[in-house]
C-alpha positions as CSV (number, residue, x, y, z in Angstrom):
1,M,10.3,26.0,-32.2
2,T,9.1,27.0,-28.8
3,A,9.3,25.0,-25.6
4,A,5.6,24.5,-25.7
5,Q,5.9,22.9,-29.2
6,T,8.6,20.5,-28.0
7,T,6.5,19.2,-25.1
8,V,5.0,15.8,-26.0
9,P,1.2,15.7,-25.3
10,T,0.9,12.4,-23.4
11,T,-2.8,12.1,-24.0
12,A,-2.5,12.3,-27.7
13,A,0.6,10.0,-27.8
14,L,-1.3,7.4,-25.9
15,A,-4.4,7.7,-28.1
16,L,-2.5,7.3,-31.4
17,G,-0.1,4.7,-30.0
18,D,-2.9,2.6,-28.6
19,D,-4.8,2.8,-32.0
20,A,-1.7,1.5,-33.8
21,L,-0.9,-1.2,-31.2
22,V,-4.4,-2.7,-31.0
23,L,-4.9,-2.7,-34.7
24,S,-1.5,-4.3,-35.2
25,H,-2.5,-7.1,-32.9
26,R,-5.8,-7.6,-34.6
27,L,-4.1,-7.9,-38.0
28,G,-1.5,-10.2,-36.6
29,E,-4.4,-12.6,-35.7
30,W,-4.7,-13.3,-39.4
31,A,-1.3,-15.1,-39.4
32,G,-2.0,-18.6,-40.7
33,H,-5.6,-17.7,-41.5
34,A,-5.5,-15.3,-44.4
35,P,-7.5,-16.3,-47.5
36,V,-4.4,-16.4,-49.7
37,L,-0.6,-16.4,-49.1
38,E,-0.2,-13.0,-50.6
39,E,-2.6,-11.5,-48.1
40,E,-0.8,-13.3,-45.3
41,V,2.3,-11.3,-46.2
42,A,0.4,-8.0,-46.9
43,L,-1.5,-8.0,-43.6
44,A,1.6,-9.0,-41.6
45,N,3.5,-6.1,-43.2
46,I,0.7,-3.6,-42.3
47,A,0.7,-5.0,-38.8
48,L,4.5,-4.5,-38.5
49,D,4.2,-0.9,-39.8
50,L,1.5,-0.2,-37.2
51,L,3.6,-1.8,-34.5
52,G,6.6,0.4,-35.4
53,Q,4.3,3.5,-35.1
54,A,3.0,2.3,-31.7
55,R,6.5,1.8,-30.3
56,V,7.5,5.4,-31.2
57,L,4.3,6.9,-29.9
58,L,4.2,4.9,-26.7
59,S,7.8,5.8,-26.0
60,M,6.8,9.4,-26.1
61,A,4.4,8.8,-23.2
62,G,6.6,6.4,-21.1
63,D,8.0,2.9,-21.1
64,E,6.6,1.2,-24.2
65,D,6.6,-2.3,-22.8
66,E,4.9,-1.3,-19.5
67,L,2.3,0.7,-21.4
68,A,1.6,-2.2,-23.8
69,Y,1.6,-5.1,-21.4
70,L,0.9,-3.9,-17.9
71,R,-1.9,-1.4,-18.2
72,E,-5.5,-2.5,-17.4
73,E,-8.3,-2.4,-20.0
74,R,-9.7,1.0,-18.7
75,A,-6.3,2.6,-19.2
76,F,-6.2,2.1,-22.9
77,R,-7.3,5.0,-25.1
78,N,-7.7,3.4,-28.5
79,L,-10.7,3.9,-30.8
80,Q,-13.3,1.3,-30.4
81,L,-13.1,0.8,-34.2
82,V,-9.6,-0.8,-34.1
83,E,-10.5,-3.3,-31.4
84,Q,-13.4,-4.8,-33.3
85,P,-12.9,-8.5,-34.0
86,N,-11.6,-9.4,-37.5
87,G,-14.8,-11.2,-38.4
88,D,-14.6,-12.4,-42.0
89,F,-12.2,-10.9,-44.5
90,A,-14.7,-8.3,-45.6
91,H,-15.0,-7.0,-42.0
92,T,-11.2,-6.7,-41.7
93,I,-11.2,-4.8,-45.0
94,A,-14.0,-2.4,-44.0
95,R,-12.2,-1.7,-40.7
96,Q,-9.0,-1.0,-42.7
97,L,-10.8,1.2,-45.1
98,Y,-12.3,3.4,-42.4
99,F,-9.2,3.6,-40.2
100,S,-6.5,3.9,-42.8
101,T,-8.4,6.7,-44.6
102,Y,-8.6,8.5,-41.3
103,Q,-5.0,7.8,-40.3
104,H,-3.7,8.9,-43.7
105,L,-5.5,12.2,-43.4
106,L,-4.3,12.6,-39.8
107,Y,-0.7,12.0,-40.5
108,A,-0.7,14.2,-43.6
109,E,-1.9,17.1,-41.4
110,L,0.5,16.4,-38.6
111,A,3.4,16.0,-41.0
112,A,2.7,19.5,-42.5
113,G,3.1,21.1,-39.0
114,D,6.0,21.5,-36.7
115,G,4.7,19.8,-33.6
116,P,6.1,16.8,-31.7
117,F,4.4,14.3,-34.0
118,A,5.6,15.8,-37.2
119,P,8.8,13.6,-37.6
120,L,6.8,10.4,-37.0
121,A,3.9,11.5,-39.2
122,A,6.3,12.4,-42.1
123,K,7.6,8.8,-42.2
124,A,4.3,7.0,-41.3
125,V,2.2,8.9,-43.9
126,K,4.1,7.0,-46.6
127,E,3.3,3.6,-44.9
128,V,-0.3,4.5,-44.3
129,A,-0.8,5.5,-48.0
130,Y,-0.1,1.9,-48.8
131,H,-2.5,0.7,-46.1
132,R,-5.2,2.9,-47.5
133,D,-4.6,1.8,-51.1
134,H,-4.6,-1.8,-50.0
135,A,-8.0,-1.4,-48.3
136,E,-9.5,0.6,-51.2
137,Q,-8.4,-2.0,-53.8
138,W,-9.9,-4.9,-51.8
139,T,-13.1,-2.9,-51.1
140,L,-13.5,-2.5,-54.9
141,R,-12.7,-6.2,-55.6
142,L,-15.2,-7.5,-53.0
143,G,-17.9,-4.9,-53.5
144,D,-17.9,-5.2,-57.3
145,G,-17.2,-8.9,-57.3
146,T,-19.6,-11.8,-56.9
147,D,-23.1,-11.5,-55.3
148,E,-21.6,-13.2,-52.2
149,S,-18.6,-10.9,-51.9
150,H,-20.8,-7.8,-52.5
151,E,-23.2,-8.7,-49.8
152,R,-20.5,-9.6,-47.3
153,M,-18.7,-6.2,-48.0
154,R,-22.0,-4.4,-47.6
155,R,-22.8,-6.0,-44.3
156,A,-19.3,-5.3,-43.0
157,A,-19.4,-1.6,-44.0
158,D,-22.8,-1.3,-42.3
159,A,-21.7,-3.1,-39.1
160,L,-18.6,-0.9,-38.5
161,W,-20.2,2.4,-39.5
162,R,-21.3,3.3,-36.0
163,F,-17.8,3.3,-34.7
164,T,-16.4,5.8,-37.2
165,G,-17.7,9.0,-35.6
166,E,-15.3,8.6,-32.7
167,M,-12.3,9.2,-34.9
168,F,-13.2,12.9,-35.2
169,R,-13.7,13.7,-31.6
170,P,-11.1,16.2,-30.4
171,V,-8.1,14.7,-28.5
172,D,-6.2,16.8,-26.0
173,G,-2.8,17.8,-27.5
174,L,-3.6,16.8,-31.1
175,D,-3.4,19.9,-33.2
176,V,-5.6,19.1,-36.2
177,D,-8.9,20.2,-37.7
178,P,-11.3,17.3,-36.9
179,A,-14.2,18.9,-38.8
180,G,-12.1,19.3,-41.9
181,M,-10.7,15.8,-41.6
182,E,-14.2,14.3,-41.2
183,A,-15.4,16.1,-44.4
184,A,-12.5,14.8,-46.4
185,W,-12.9,11.3,-44.9
186,L,-16.5,11.1,-45.8
187,E,-15.9,12.3,-49.3
188,S,-13.1,9.7,-49.8
189,V,-15.0,6.8,-48.2
190,E,-18.2,7.6,-50.1
191,D,-16.2,7.7,-53.4
192,V,-14.6,4.3,-52.7
193,L,-18.0,2.7,-51.8
194,R,-19.7,4.2,-54.8
195,R,-17.0,2.7,-57.1
196,A,-17.4,-0.6,-55.3
197,T,-21.2,-0.5,-56.1
198,L,-21.9,-0.3,-52.3
199,P,-24.3,2.1,-50.7
200,L,-23.1,4.6,-48.1
201,P,-24.2,3.0,-44.7
202,E,-27.1,4.7,-42.9
203,G,-27.5,5.3,-39.2
204,P,-25.7,7.5,-36.7
205,R,-21.9,7.7,-36.6
206,A,-21.7,9.6,-33.3
207,G,-24.8,8.5,-31.3
208,G,-25.0,6.6,-28.1
209,W,-22.3,5.6,-25.7
210,T,-19.9,4.6,-28.5
211,A,-19.1,8.3,-29.3
212,G,-15.7,8.9,-27.8
213,A,-16.0,6.0,-25.4
214,G,-12.7,4.3,-26.4
215,R,-10.8,7.5,-25.9
216,Q,-12.3,7.6,-22.4
217,G,-11.2,4.0,-21.6
218,L,-14.6,2.4,-22.3
219,H,-14.2,-0.6,-24.6
220,T,-16.3,-3.3,-26.2
221,E,-16.5,-6.8,-24.8
222,S,-14.1,-8.4,-27.3
223,F,-11.3,-6.0,-26.3
224,G,-10.8,-7.6,-22.8
225,R,-10.3,-11.0,-24.3
226,M,-7.8,-9.6,-26.9
227,L,-5.9,-7.7,-24.3
228,A,-5.6,-10.9,-22.1
229,E,-4.1,-12.7,-25.0
230,M,-1.7,-9.9,-25.9
231,Q,-0.4,-9.5,-22.4
232,H,-0.4,-13.1,-21.3
233,L,3.3,-13.9,-22.0
234,H,4.7,-10.7,-20.5
235,R,2.6,-11.0,-17.4
236,S,3.4,-14.7,-17.0
237,H,7.2,-14.1,-17.0
238,P,7.8,-10.6,-15.5
239,G,11.2,-9.3,-16.1
240,A,12.2,-12.0,-18.6
241,T,14.5,-11.0,-21.5
242,W,15.3,-12.8,-24.7
């Protein structure tokens, strides 16, 4: 391995770390509110998997605690998709379907290489395979369930569709094939939606200011409120230890 290969690309580490950190927090918001106890445990486990990934990735870029709790909103580089509010359970599942399918493809490609993210990806791809399967199974149950669950799942898939194009914008230091990943992602998501009796959402996936905006530090309104909640304890008691 060359010296260039061992250098950690900070931009990519922050982008992937912030994705995992923010989505972990969003899923953690379901604690005490999930529709059934089994899902309480499942979502908490997925959140913990993502938090573990975030810790490793942020540590590659600097001090994980400072990066998580002391940065301002514009310094975060996460996708706008992962910061979207949980909404109802169908919205959470649609967000999980879109992101976990992307993340599984991403980590599989990174694990196959010999770059700085390969060791993390080789472990995380196994976790994310479960996240993806969990989202797919719930999409099928809701989409091909009652009239009410079908309509809620359809609305959720439509509402989050416009945020998905950002996942395939190039990230400095991330040695993957975005076009190939996007094609595989579309094929997989379309297949799941079809089996769930749901139409593929219409409308642009990379139009307007949302394309790449999260990676540039531009976030949606709900993110600021989420960040304030996430950082409140650390900022209120600086230097405190357990």
